[in-house]
Structure formats: structure tokens, C-alpha cells
C-alpha positions in Angstrom: 0.0 0.0 0.0 2.9 2.4 0.8 4.5 1.6 -2.5 1.2 2.4 -4.3 0.9 5.7 -2.4 4.4 6.8 -3.2 3.9 5.8 -6.8 0.8 8.0 -7.0 2.7 10.9 -5.6 5.5 10.5 -8.1 3.0 10.3 -10.9 1.3 13.5 -9.7 4.7 15.2 -9.5 5.6 14.1 -13.0 2.3 15.3 -14.4 2.8 18.6 -12.7 6.3 18.9 -14.2 5.0 18.1 -17.7 2.8 21.2 -17.5 5.8 23.5 -17.9 8.5 21.6 -19.8 12.0 23.0 -19.6 11.5 24.9 -16.3 13.5 24.2 -13.1 10.9 22.2 -11.3 11.1 21.4 -7.6 8.4 18.9 -6.5 7.7 18.6 -2.8 6.0 15.2 -3.2 9.1 13.8 -5.0 11.5 15.2 -2.5 13.1 17.6 -4.9 13.4 20.5 -2.4 16.8 22.1 -2.8 16.0 25.1 -4.8 18.7 26.8 -7.0 17.9 30.3 -7.9 20.7 32.3 -9.6 21.1 36.0 -8.8 19.5 38.3 -11.3 21.3 41.6 -11.9 19.8 44.6 -13.6 16.2 45.7 -14.1 13.7 42.8 -13.6 10.7 44.8 -14.6 8.3 43.3 -12.1 5.3 45.3 -10.9 4.0 43.9 -7.7 0.3 43.8 -8.7 -0.4 40.0 -8.4 -0.7 39.4 -12.1 2.5 37.3 -12.5 2.7 38.2 -16.2 6.2 39.6 -16.6 8.7 37.5 -18.7 11.2 37.1 -15.8 8.8 34.8 -14.0 9.0 32.2 -16.8 12.7 31.7 -16.0 12.3 31.5 -12.2 12.6 28.4 -10.1 9.2 26.6 -9.8 7.9 24.8 -6.8 5.1 22.3 -7.4 3.8 19.0 -5.9 2.0 20.3 -2.8 0.4 17.8 -0.5 -2.4 18.1 2.0 -1.7 17.9 5.7 -5.1 18.8 7.2 -7.5 17.1 7.5 -5.8 14.3 5.6 -2.0 13.8 5.6 0.3 13.1 2.7 -2.3 12.9 -0.1 -2.0 15.1 -3.2 -3.5 18.5 -2.6 -7.1 18.9 -3.8 -6.3 22.1 -5.6 -3.0 22.7 -7.6 -0.6 25.3 -6.3 2.5 26.6 -8.1 5.1 29.0 -6.7 8.0 30.7 -8.4 11.1 32.4 -6.9 14.1 34.4 -7.8 16.5 36.9 -6.1 18.2 40.2 -7.0 21.0 42.0 -5.2 18.5 43.7 -2.9 15.3 41.5 -2.6 13.6 38.2 -2.9 10.7 37.8 -5.3 8.0 35.1 -4.9 4.9 34.5 -6.9 2.0 32.0 -6.4 -0.6 30.6 -8.8 -3.4 29.1 -6.6 -5.6 27.1 -9.0 -9.2 26.4 -7.9 -11.8 24.3 -9.6 -14.5 26.4 -7.8 -13.2 29.9 -8.1 -16.5 31.3 -7.0 -15.9 29.6 -3.6 -12.7 31.6 -2.9 -13.0 33.5 0.4 -11.3 36.9 0.2 -11.9 40.3 1.8 -10.3 43.7 1.6 -9.1 43.6 5.2 -6.9 45.4 7.7 -3.3 44.2 7.8 -2.7 41.1 10.0 -6.4 40.1 10.1 -6.7 37.5 7.4 -5.5 34.0 8.3 -8.6 33.0 10.3 -11.1 34.3 7.7 -9.7 34.2 4.1 -8.0 32.0 1.6 -4.3 32.7 1.7 -0.8 31.5 0.6 2.1 31.6 3.0 5.9 31.8 2.6 8.2 30.7 5.5 11.9 31.7 5.4 14.3 30.3 8.0 17.1 32.7 7.2 19.5 31.3 9.8 18.6 27.7 8.7 18.6 26.8 12.4 15.1 25.2 12.3 14.0 27.3 15.3 13.0 30.8 14.0 11.6 31.8 10.7 9.9 34.8 9.0 6.3 34.2 7.9 4.6 36.1 5.0 1.0 35.4 4.3 -1.1 37.1 1.5 -4.8 36.7 0.6 -6.2 36.9 -3.0 -6.4 40.7 -2.8 -2.8 41.1 -1.7 -3.6 41.9 1.9 -0.6 41.1 4.2 -0.1 39.2 7.4 3.4 38.6 8.7 5.1 37.5 11.8 7.8 35.3 13.4 7.6 31.5 13.7 9.4 30.6 16.9 9.7 26.9 17.8 9.5 26.3 21.5 7.4 29.3 22.5 6.7 32.9 21.8 3.8 32.4 19.4 1.0 34.9 19.4 -1.8 32.5 18.8 -2.2 28.8 18.2 -5.0 29.4 15.8 -3.1 31.1 13.0 -3.2 28.6 10.2 -3.5 25.8 12.8 -4.9 22.4 12.5 -8.5 22.0 13.4 -8.9 20.3 16.7 -5.1 20.7 17.5 -2.5 23.4 18.0 -1.3 25.6 15.2 2.2 26.8 14.5 3.8 29.0 17.1 3.6 32.2 15.1 3.7 35.6 16.7 1.9 37.9 14.2 2.7 41.1 16.1 6.1 42.0 14.4 5.6 43.9 11.2 8.1 43.9 8.3 8.3 46.2 5.3 7.6 44.3 2.1 5.4 44.5 -1.0 2.5 42.2 -2.1 -0.2 42.1 -4.7 -3.0 39.7 -5.5 -5.6 39.2 -8.3 -8.6 37.0 -8.5 -8.6 35.0 -11.8 -11.2 32.8 -13.5 -8.9 29.8 -12.7 -8.3 30.8 -9.0 -6.0 33.6 -7.8 -2.4 34.8 -8.1 -0.1 36.6 -5.7 3.3 38.4 -6.0 5.7 39.3 -3.1 8.8 41.4 -3.0 10.8 41.1 0.3 13.8 43.4 0.6 16.8 42.0 2.3 16.7 45.1 4.6 13.6 43.6 6.2 15.4 40.3 7.1 18.1 39.4 9.5 20.5 36.7 8.4 24.1 35.5 9.0 27.1 37.5 8.0 28.7 34.8 5.9 29.6 34.9 2.1 27.6 31.8 1.2 24.5 30.5 2.9 21.3 28.6 2.5 17.9 29.3 4.0 15.0 27.0 5.0 12.1 27.4 2.6 8.5 26.2 3.1 5.2 27.2 1.3 1.6 26.8 2.5 -1.9 27.3 1.2 -5.2 27.4 3.0 -8.6 26.9 1.4 -11.0 28.6 3.8 -14.4 27.2 2.6 -13.5 23.7 3.6 -10.5 24.3 5.9 -8.1 22.2 3.8 -4.5 23.0 4.2 -1.6 22.0 2.1 2.2 22.5 2.0 5.1 22.2 -0.5 7.3 20.2 1.9 5.0 17.3 3.1 3.9 18.0 6.7 2.9 15.4 9.4 1.4 15.8 12.8 4.0 13.5 14.3 6.7 16.1 13.5 7.4 18.2 16.6 9.3 20.9 14.8 7.6 21.8 11.6 10.6 23.9 10.4 12.5 20.6 9.9 10.0 19.7 7.1 11.2 22.7 5.0 13.2 22.6 1.8 16.3 24.7 1.1 16.9 27.9 -0.8 20.5 27.2 -2.0 23.6 29.1 -3.2 22.8 32.5 -1.7 26.0 34.4 -2.3 27.3 37.6 -0.8 24.0 38.8 0.5 23.9 42.2 2.2 21.0 44.3 3.5 23.0 47.5 2.9 22.8 50.3 5.4 19.8 49.7 7.6 18.5 52.7 9.4 14.9 53.6 10.2 13.8 56.9 11.6 10.2 57.2 12.8 9.1 60.5 14.1 5.6 60.4 15.8 3.2 63.2 16.7 0.3 62.5 19.0 -2.4 64.8 20.2 -5.3 64.2 22.6 -8.1 65.8 24.5 -9.7 63.9 27.4 -12.6 64.4 29.7 -13.8 62.8 32.9 -16.6 63.0 35.4 -15.4 64.6 38.7 -17.9 65.4 41.5 -20.9 65.1 39.1 -19.3 67.6 36.7 -17.9 66.4 33.4 -14.8 68.5 32.6 -12.5 68.3 29.6 -8.8 69.1 29.8 -7.0 71.3 27.4 -5.7 69.6 24.3 -2.2 68.1 24.6 0.3 67.2 22.0 3.8 65.7 22.0 6.5 64.5 19.7 8.3 61.2 19.9 11.1 59.5 18.0 11.8 55.8 17.3 15.1 54.7 15.8 16.1 51.3 14.4 19.7 50.6 13.3 21.1 47.4 11.9 24.4 47.0 13.7 25.0 44.0 11.5 22.8 41.8 9.2 21.9 39.8 12.3 21.9 42.3 15.2 19.4 45.2 15.6 19.3 48.1 18.0 16.0 49.9 18.7 15.7 53.1 20.7 12.8 55.4 21.6 12.5 58.8 23.2 9.1 60.0 24.5 7.5 56.9 22.9 3.9 56.7 21.7 2.4 53.6 23.4 -1.2 54.5 22.5 -3.7 51.8 21.5 -6.3 52.4 18.8 -8.7 49.8 20.1 -9.7 49.1 23.7 -9.5 45.6 25.2 -12.6 43.5 24.6 -14.6 43.1 27.8 -14.2 40.1 30.0 -16.6 38.7 32.6 -15.2 39.3 36.1 -18.0 38.9 38.5 -16.7 35.6 39.9 -13.1 35.7 38.7 -10.5 34.6 41.3 -7.4 35.5 39.5 -6.0 38.4 37.4 -7.3 38.7 33.8 -4.8 38.7 31.0 -4.8 41.4 28.4 -2.3 41.0 25.5 0.3 43.5 24.6 -0.6 45.8 21.7 1.9 48.6 21.8 4.2 48.8 18.8 7.6 49.4 20.3 7.3 46.4 22.6 6.0 44.0 19.9 8.9 44.3 17.5 11.7 41.8 18.0 10.5 40.6 21.4 9.8 37.0 20.4 13.2 36.2 21.9 11.6 36.7 25.4 9.1 33.9 24.9 9.2 31.5 27.9 7.2 28.5 29.1 6.0 30.6 32.1 5.6 34.3 31.3 8.3 36.0 33.3 8.5 38.8 30.8 5.2 40.7 30.2 5.9 44.1 28.8 2.5 45.5 29.7 3.8 45.8 33.2 5.8 48.8 31.8 2.8 51.1 32.2 4.0 54.6 31.5 7.5 54.6 29.9 9.3 57.8 29.0 12.2 56.2 27.1 13.3 52.7 26.1 15.9 50.7 24.2 16.2 47.2 22.8 19.0 45.0 21.4 17.9 41.8 19.7 19.5 39.4 17.3 21.5 36.2 16.8 25.2 35.6 16.9 26.3 32.2 15.8 24.0 29.8 17.6 23.2 32.3 20.4 20.0 34.4 20.5 20.3 37.6 22.4 17.8 40.1 23.7 17.9 43.2 26.0 15.0 45.6 26.8 15.4 48.6 29.0 13.0 51.3 29.9 12.4 54.1 32.4 8.8 53.8 33.7 6.7 56.3 35.7 4.3 54.0 37.3 1.8 54.9 40.1 3.9 57.8 41.3 6.3 60.5 40.0 9.3 58.3 40.9 11.1 56.7 38.0 11.2 52.9 37.9 14.2 51.4 36.0 13.3 48.2 34.1 16.0 45.9 32.6 15.1 42.6 30.9 17.9 40.3 29.6 17.5 37.1 27.6 20.0 34.6 26.3 19.0 31.4 24.4 21.5 28.8 23.0 20.7 26.4 20.2 21.5 22.8 21.2 21.6 20.0 18.6 19.0 19.9 15.9 15.9 21.4 17.5 16.7 21.9 21.2 17.5 25.0 23.2 18.9 26.1 26.6 18.3 29.7 27.9 18.4 32.1 30.8 16.5 35.2 31.7 17.0 38.1 34.1 14.4 40.7 35.0 14.8 43.8 37.2 12.4 46.5 38.3 14.2 49.0 40.6 12.3 51.8 42.2 15.1 53.0 44.5 18.3 51.6 45.9 16.3 49.8 48.6 13.2 48.8 46.6 13.2 46.3 43.8 12.0 43.1 42.3 14.5 40.8 40.5 14.1 37.4 38.9 16.8 35.0 37.5 15.8 31.9 35.6 16.9 29.1 33.3 14.9 27.1 30.8 15.3 24.4 28.2 13.5 22.5 25.5 14.7 19.1 24.2 13.1 17.4 21.2 13.5 13.6 21.0 11.6 12.1 18.0 7.9 12.8 18.6 8.5 13.8 22.2 9.4 17.2 23.8 10.8 17.8 27.3 10.7 21.3 28.6 11.8 22.8 32.0 12.0 26.1 33.7 13.4 27.2 37.0 13.6 30.7 38.5 14.3 32.5 41.8 12.9 35.9 42.7 14.2 38.5 45.2 11.8 41.3 46.3 12.3 44.2 48.6 9.6 46.7 49.4 9.6 50.3 50.7 9.8 49.0 54.3 13.0 47.2 53.4 11.4 43.8 54.0 13.1 41.3 51.8 11.6 38.0 50.5 12.6 35.4 48.0 10.9 32.5 46.4 11.3 29.9 43.7 9.5 28.6 40.6 9.7 25.2 39.0 8.1 24.0 35.7 8.3 20.8 33.7 6.4 19.5 30.7 6.3 16.4 28.6 4.5 16.6 25.3 3.9 14.1 22.5 3.0 15.0 19.0 1.2 12.6 16.7 -1.7 12.2 14.3 -3.5 9.4 16.3 -2.3 10.2 19.9 -1.1 13.5 21.3 -1.0 15.4 24.5 1.1 16.8 27.3 1.6 16.6 31.1 2.9 19.6 33.1 4.1 20.2 36.6 4.2 23.8 38.0 5.3 25.0 41.4 5.7 28.5 42.9 6.7 29.2 46.5 4.4 31.7 48.3 7.1 34.4 48.2 7.8 34.2 44.5 7.1 37.6 42.9 7.5 38.6 39.3 6.6 42.3 38.7 7.9 42.1 35.2 5.9 39.0 34.3 2.4 37.6 34.5 1.4 34.5 36.5 -2.3 34.0 37.4 -1.6 31.7 40.4 1.3 31.7 42.8 2.1 29.9 46.0 0.6 26.7 44.5 1.6 23.4 42.9 -0.3 22.2 39.9 -0.2 19.0 38.0 -2.1 18.9 34.6 -2.7 16.5 31.8 -3.6 18.7 28.8 -5.6 17.6 25.8 -4.7 13.9 25.8 -6.2 13.2 22.4 -7.1 10.2 20.4 -8.1 10.7 16.7 -9.8 8.7 14.0 -10.0 10.0 10.5 -12.5 9.6 7.7 -11.5 9.0 4.1 -10.8 12.1 2.0 -14.0 13.9 1.2 -16.2 12.0 3.7 -18.8 13.8 5.9 -16.7 13.2 9.1 -13.1 14.2 8.6 -11.8 13.6 12.1 -13.4 12.5 15.4 -12.3 11.3 18.7 -12.1 12.0 22.5 -9.7 14.2 24.4 -9.1 14.2 28.1 -8.1 16.9 30.6 -7.2 16.7 34.3 -5.7 19.0 36.8 -5.0 19.2 40.5 -3.9 22.1 42.7 -2.2 22.1 46.1 -1.0 24.9 48.4 2.8 24.8 48.0 3.5 23.6 51.5 0.7 21.1 51.5 2.0 19.4 48.4 5.5 18.9 49.7 4.1 17.7 53.0 2.2 14.9 51.1 -1.3 16.3 51.8 -4.3 16.0 49.5 -5.2 18.5 46.8 -7.5 21.5 47.5 -8.9 21.6 44.0 -9.1 19.0 41.1 -10.8 18.9 37.8 -11.3 16.2 35.2 -13.1 16.4 31.9 -13.8 14.1 29.0 -14.6 15.6 25.6 -15.5 14.5 22.1 -14.6 16.6 19.1 -15.7 16.1 15.5 -14.6 17.9 12.4 -17.1 17.7 9.6 -16.8 18.5 5.9 -16.9 22.1 4.8 -15.1 23.5 7.9 -17.6 22.7 10.7 -16.3 21.5 14.0 -18.2 20.5 17.2 -16.8 19.8 20.7 -18.9 18.3 23.6 -17.5 18.1 27.1 -18.4 16.8 30.5 -16.3 17.6 33.6 -16.3 17.3 37.4 -14.5 19.5 39.9 -13.7 18.8 43.6 -12.7 21.3 46.2 -11.2 20.6 49.6 -9.9 23.9 51.0 -8.3 23.8 54.5 -9.8 26.0 57.2 -6.7 28.2 57.1 -7.6 29.2 53.5 -10.5 31.2 55.0 -8.4 33.2 57.4 -9.8 36.7 57.7 -13.3 35.7 56.6 -16.1 36.2 59.1 -19.9 36.1 59.5 -21.4 39.3 60.9 -24.4 39.1 63.1 -27.1 41.7 63.4 -25.4 43.1 66.5 -22.1 43.4 64.6 -20.6 40.4 66.4 -18.1 38.5 64.2 -17.6 34.8 64.1 -15.0 33.0 61.9 -16.5 31.5 58.8 -16.3 27.8 58.6 -17.4 26.1 55.3 -20.0 23.4 55.5 -18.3 20.0 55.4 -18.8 18.4 51.9 -20.3 21.6 50.5 -17.7 21.8 47.7 -17.0 18.1 47.3 -18.0 18.2 43.7 -19.3 20.3 40.9 -20.0 19.3 37.3 -20.2 21.0 34.0 -21.4 20.2 30.5 -20.3 22.4 27.6 -20.6 22.4 23.9 -18.4 24.4 21.5 -18.8 24.7 17.7 -17.1 26.5 14.9 -18.8 26.8 11.5 -18.1 28.4 8.1 -21.7 29.1 7.2 -20.9 30.5 3.7 -18.3 32.7 2.0 -19.4 35.6 4.1 -20.4 34.1 7.5 -18.2 32.5 10.2 -19.2 31.8 13.7 -18.4 30.2 17.0 -20.9 29.1 19.7 -20.1 28.0 23.2 -22.5 26.9 25.9 -21.8 25.7 29.4 -24.0 24.5 32.3 -23.2 23.0 35.6 -22.3 23.7 39.2 -19.6 26.1 40.1 -18.4 27.6 43.4 -19.0 31.2 44.4 -15.6 32.5 45.5 -14.6 35.1 48.0 -12.3 37.2 45.9 -10.1 38.2 48.9 -9.1 34.7 50.0 -9.8 33.1 46.6 -11.7 30.3 48.4 -15.1 28.8 47.6 -18.0 29.9 49.9 -20.9 28.0 48.4 -22.0 26.2 45.3 -24.1 27.7 42.6 -25.8 26.6 39.3 -24.0 28.2 36.3 -25.3 28.9 32.9 -23.0 30.7 30.4 -22.4 31.0 26.7 -20.5 32.9 24.1 -21.6 33.7 20.5 -19.3 35.2 17.9 -20.3 36.0 14.4 -18.2 37.5 11.6 -20.3 38.7 8.6 -18.8 40.1 5.4 -21.7 41.3 3.3 -19.3 43.0 0.8 -15.7 42.8 0.0 -14.8 45.8 2.2 -17.4 45.6 5.0 -16.9 43.4 8.0 -19.2 43.0 11.0 -18.0 41.2 14.2 -21.0 40.5 16.4 -20.5 38.9 19.8 -22.2 38.4 23.1 -20.9 36.9 26.3 -23.3 35.8 29.1 -23.0 34.2 32.5 -25.4 33.6 35.3 -24.8 32.1 38.8 -27.8 31.1 40.9 -27.6 29.9 44.5 -29.0 26.5 45.2 -32.1 28.0 46.8 -32.9 29.6 43.4 -31.8 33.2 44.2 -29.6 34.9 41.8 -26.0 35.6 42.8 -24.6 37.2 39.7 -25.3 37.9 36.1 -23.1 39.3 33.3 -24.0 40.1 29.7 -21.5 41.8 27.3 -22.7 42.4 23.8 -20.2 43.8 21.4 -20.5 45.1 17.8 -17.5 46.0 15.7 -18.1 47.4 12.2 -15.2 48.1 9.8 -15.2 49.3 6.2 -12.0 48.9 4.3 -11.9 51.3 1.3 -8.5 49.8 0.2 -5.6 48.0 1.8 -4.4 51.2 3.6 -7.6 53.1 4.5 -10.5 52.0 6.7 -13.0 53.4 9.2 -14.2 51.5 12.2 -16.8 51.7 14.9 -17.1 49.6 18.1 -20.1 49.5 20.5 -19.8 47.5 23.7 -22.2 47.2 26.6 -20.9 45.5 29.8 -23.6 44.7 32.4 -22.1 42.9 35.4 -24.0 42.6 38.7 -23.1 40.6 41.8 -24.9 40.2 45.1 -23.3 40.4 48.5 -21.6 37.3 49.9 -23.5 35.5 52.6 -23.0 32.5 54.9 -25.0 29.8 53.1 -26.1 28.2 56.4 -27.0 31.2 58.5 -27.7 33.7 55.8 -25.6 36.3 57.6 -23.4 38.7 55.5 -19.7 37.9 55.2 -16.9 40.3 56.0 -13.2 40.3 55.5 -11.0 41.5 58.3 -7.4 42.6 58.2 -6.6 43.2 61.8 -9.1 45.6 63.2 -10.3 46.8 59.8 -13.3 44.9 58.5 -15.2 45.3 55.3 -18.5 43.7 54.3 -18.2 41.8 51.1 -20.9 43.7 49.3 -22.0 43.2 45.8 -21.5 45.4 42.8 -23.6 46.8 40.0 -22.0 48.1 36.8 -23.7 48.9 33.5 -21.1 50.5 31.2 -21.6 51.5 27.6 -18.6 52.3 25.5 -18.3 53.6 21.9 -15.2 54.0 19.8 -14.6 55.4 16.4 -11.5 55.4 14.3 -10.4 56.7 10.9 -7.1 55.0 9.9 -4.7 55.3 7.0 -1.7 52.9 7.2 0.0 52.4 3.9 2.9 50.5 5.6 4.0 49.8 9.2 5.3 52.9 10.9 3.6 55.3 8.4 0.1 56.0 9.9 -2.6 58.5 10.3 -5.1 57.7 13.1 -8.0 60.0 14.2 -10.3 58.5 16.9 -12.8 59.1 19.5 -13.9 57.0 22.5 -16.6 57.6 25.1 -17.4 55.6 28.2 -20.9 56.0 29.7 -22.8 54.6 32.7 -26.3 53.4 32.3 -28.5 53.9 35.4 -30.5 50.8 34.6 -29.6 47.5 33.0 -29.9 48.0 29.2 -32.2 51.0 29.9 -30.4 53.5 27.6 -32.7 56.2 29.1 -30.3 58.0 31.4 -26.7 57.5 30.1 -24.1 59.4 32.1 -20.7 60.1 30.6 -17.8 58.9 32.7 -14.9 59.5 30.4 -14.2 60.5 26.8 -11.2 61.1 24.6 -10.2 62.5 21.2 -6.9 61.5 19.8 -4.7 62.0 16.8 -1.6 60.2 15.7 0.6 60.9 12.7 3.9 59.1 12.0 6.1 58.5 9.0 8.8 55.9 8.6 12.0 57.0 6.9 14.0 54.0 5.7 17.6 54.6 4.7 
């Protein structure tokens, strides 16, 4: 059977080669993946418009023989793809012809940059310029030439597991936040679509050697059915997908030339706020900033900024927080921090640049020297006071063997000579066949204004297995109670956790069948207080769930899950929590024995591609969940939970996109009374006039109400006491309505014009809209231009 399969691939490759006799053909299915592309000197006459009609393309190297890797592996691609490539002294040129037997089914929109890979058809180029199979540049283009780019970083640092990922699994570790300067064009054709790219060598970092070769991989996604294909055959059992790439050979005497970017920025704003029932606006403010980027060598870059602009042009989407025990995570969006910081990716996030809240200056040095990856970020931050906070983040990561790494990290936030937070850590990742072993260890030293000094440790270990039939991971994570990381983000500290993540078993249907993939996946986790774990005591919280996921034809996926949770918190976990009688007398709260022995949940999650213009995701959950005291983070009583999320993306025209979403959660005490309810609808409407110019409006209403905490046995209110100071744990009621508007022109990264307005209002009644009271508003302007020398 294997012989028959290989023969079929060779026949398909030969047939593809016969379509263009005399060309330099490189077939992925046949294993011909060492691409020779001689240097072209002089005027090449290529206009990057996506037409691929210039004579120079006929003499370029041609990559054919793509194979599908999702949902089926190793079979010839359902639609033919052909790519061509050549180089000049200053740039790399790539063209795709994406043939389609159903061109009317191609999904393409005129979209904002970096917003296409979850919604559109696209082709993708991956360049491993150091040929180290650990880090690569990613360039994706849709049929209209819209760009999405980023950095592929094996072993961590990816922005989202969903960018081009396999359905029901984890996608490639791509951080799509970094932006490179390059050109692209795309054209719909009656046979499919075509794409052209021009990537200047100034936009790439590569070794300083006279002769080199780069890793080269090509991908294509067909959005209407979710099919994905690649030039170099790709398999789920491969841990490091960069090892599946081909090679771009004989690259001689490459040089980016002088690389200097000067980016002056002007920002202006006028803000208003409600103060003592009077809404007052401040005088308009304006300031200039300057960002500089200099290529010290072809592989080492220095970035500096003075009076930087760290404004965001879109607020964080609302998150339900009425019964949230731990800090909510909001991703970094500020441009200076996003560029080149993939080097700081770690198993546990000891570097989270959003902790640098109000910087006045900053500098970065990033790059690769030999097999060593280097990173430094420094900033002066004015946070919570007029005192400067000095931030220093240092990262070193060494390549080991074929795909493994060893690294160290140091973070320092110094407020004064006697007040600081410092962390030193090491980490490693070892790839052995289909298996990956990762570890991380760190120690923190913290000294506060009272000169009290504490220290604590962190330990992390993970075993993961990649495979088409069976995959999953097991992790161990431990932080001592005094471990502090003010430069990082950890949701839970002072605990030990043991987790089995997505232990998956898959069965696959034949190509084109109704059910493409189906199977169960299991999850389990347990948490201990740090000291209790090492003393051999039982867990305080444990969860186990069994799920079944199915991927159907035409890009529809459904997950169904059932889980159970147990809680066994010790009495000392409720220290400071009291019941308050009518006479004000306090008595220590003692949870009812067995009250939290178990909770259950049932959830369903589905993703669907309703048509060329509609995508959606629906999640529903029901079960029993504890009501937590947010001070001690301990359960007080059980409640019935009903929650759900609905997200719809509608594209009625090529340029118009509507994102509609609603999040809802309701907790009811077991006696039927309501404890909390939260509803957050959100509408985002964007019209893209062309690739550079768009207008956007966002409307979000966040209604979150929570009742006071009570003793479930006596019905008495609960209070939290810190010494002699006691506060009743009263409920909250918030009905906030926010609108945002933005006019944006961004022809290329660094060259932008933004003009926006945002307004936050308070509704006096839930979804009443009769008496809206303004709390804050702001008008802002940003103008910047990137000079590239």
C-alpha cells in the first residue's frame, strides 16, 4: 500500500512537471526541495500587482507538488498550487498561482493588515534565514494582496495557536505582532488567484557569511473547507515543523546594505472625565516622539525610543469578572514592545511588557550571533507615582543539537536603591523524536519600601507528545508563596499544579467524507498549596473532563465536554473571613463539610463556516460552580451556572466586516436566588476602502451585577477583616456602555494617520439607555512617518 501511495505521488509530481517543460521544477512530493535560484542583476521589470505576467517569472525556479496535511495527511492537494522564486541583489521575489476548480468559492476580503488568516484563503511563505530550524519569518497574502506577517518561533513565543493551525489541534507558534516592510499584490482569476511578493533583504536578519542557504516552506489554506496544504510534506508526528522545509540554496554575498529607520511620531489628545458630578475636559495636549532602528550587522538590531507613543487604537474586549478569582490577562498591543521581542518567549511568562505602564524612554537590542539568541530591553517607567522605575530585561538562548535549546532570563524593576523586584531563571527544551521535554526554574528577590526582603522559587516541567493518532502533554508547575515577578504575568502563585492537557485520540475519515476527524480528548488538573503538596497532603482543587470533538466536511467543528470538579480547601484558607451578626458580632466563617466536594459541567463548542461571508463560534456551558470570596480566593458556596458565548463574523461585501459577539454568564444559588449575572454584547463594524484606508466603529455594553456574599447556612453577611479593619463583602452593579470610532490610514508599518474618539458611559438601569451618564471620553490624533535609509 505504501508503494502504491508513493507511486501515486511521483505520478502526480511528474504530471505537474510536464505542464511546464524546460523549467527548473522542484516537487515537494518527489522530495526535490533544494532550490537553486541564480542571482539576477539589472532591471527585472516586475510590478508587484499580483498578475505574474512579466517575462522574468517564466525563467524563475518553480515549486510544485503540494500535499495536503489537514484534514488528511500526505495525499495530493485537492487544488493545484505553483510557486516561483528568484532573487536580485536587494530583494527576494516570490509568486504564487493558486488554481481552484471552484473559483466562486474563494473567500477573500479587503481587510486590515494582520487580520486574514482566520477568515480568508491565503498563501504563505516561511523563510528560515539562519537555517537553524528554530526561528523563521512568515509572510501570508490573501487573494487581494492583503498582508499578514510574523515570526515563527519553535519552543514558545507564538502569538496564537489558531493562525493557520490544524483544526482540533494546536497551530504553529507564530507571533503575528512583528511587522516587516515588504510588498505584495493579489488578483482573482477565472482559474483561481495569483499573488506576488517582494521582500527586501533590509527587512530580514541573516548570518554574515559569504555563502548561505535558507530554510524554505510554502503553505496554502482553502477557507471554505478548511483544507491546508504545503510544499514540503507536513505530518502531525513532527514536533518541529521547520524541519520539514526545503532549502533555498547558493545565496552568495547577501547584504542588506545600510539599515536605518527613523520614525518621528506626533500624538495629540483631549480627554474628559466626570469629577464630583461635573464632566470636565482638559486642554488639548500634544507631544512628539522618535523611534530609531539601526542594523548594527545583518543579524543584530538596536532599537531606541524617546518619548515613545504607546497608545492603543482599540480598547481591550470586555471580560466577565463577577466571579473571577485571578487576574485577567490582556495582550500587549503597543508597537515598540512588539517588535523583536519573540526572543523573550518562555514557558511561564516571566516577561510581560505590559507591566511597563508609562515609559518615558526605552531601548532594545535583539539578534542572533552564531547559535546564540540575544535580547535586551530597558525602559524608564513612571508607574503609580512620580518616581522613576528602572526596568531591565535580559534574555539569552542557546541552540543545542537539531531542535533543542537552553536559555536564561533576568528581569529587574528597581524603584530605588532599597526597593526592587528581580528574577533570575533558566529554561530548556529538548526534542527527541515525537517527544518534547521542557523545563524552567527561577528565583525571585523582592524588597519593598519598608526594606522587608523576601525570595521564592519557581519550577516548571512538561512532557509533550506529537502525533496524528495520539497526542497530549503533562505539566508540573510549582511556585513558592514568596515568589514575585513584577515584570511577568502569573495567574496563580504559592501553589503546585499537575495537569494533563488535551490527551487526544483521533480517528480519520476518508478524504471527502462527511466526518473528517473525530475522537475523544481528556483533561485533568489538580492544585495544592505549595507547603501542603510537599508535605504529602491532599489537593485542594481538582478537575477532570472528557470531551469528544468532531470535524465535519466544509469547515464545521463541534466539541462536547463533561467535567467534574472537587474542592477541599483547608480551614486556614479562609483566614480573615467572618460572618457578621445583626449586633455586629463577628464569628469565623467555617465552610460546611462536603459543600464543595463536587461540581459538574457540561459544555458544547462549535465552529462553522456558514458560507463565504459568514463565520461563527458558539459555546454553551451549564453545571455547578463555586461562588468564590475574591479576597481569600476560596469557595464559599455552590451555585448553578449557565453561560455562553456567541461570535459571528459577517462580510456582506468585500470591504465591509461586521463582528458581532455576546458573552453571558449567570450564577444562581442552590435556593434559586440569583448571585450574579453578566452580559456583554459587542459590535465591531469596519469598512475597508482599500488595503491602507479604513473606518471602524465599536459598540460594547458591559452589564455585570453581583450580590453580597453570605454564609450559606446562616444567611448572615460575610466580611473580610485585616486586623481591626473589617469590610463587608458587598455586591457590585455596573452597566457601562462604550463607543469607539477610528479613521485610519496605514500604507505601511510605521507610516500611519489615526484619528479617533472614545466615550465611556454609565447606564443607570440595565440596558435601559434612558439615562446614560458620561464617565470619560477622549479624542486623539496620531501621525507618524517611517523614513528608511
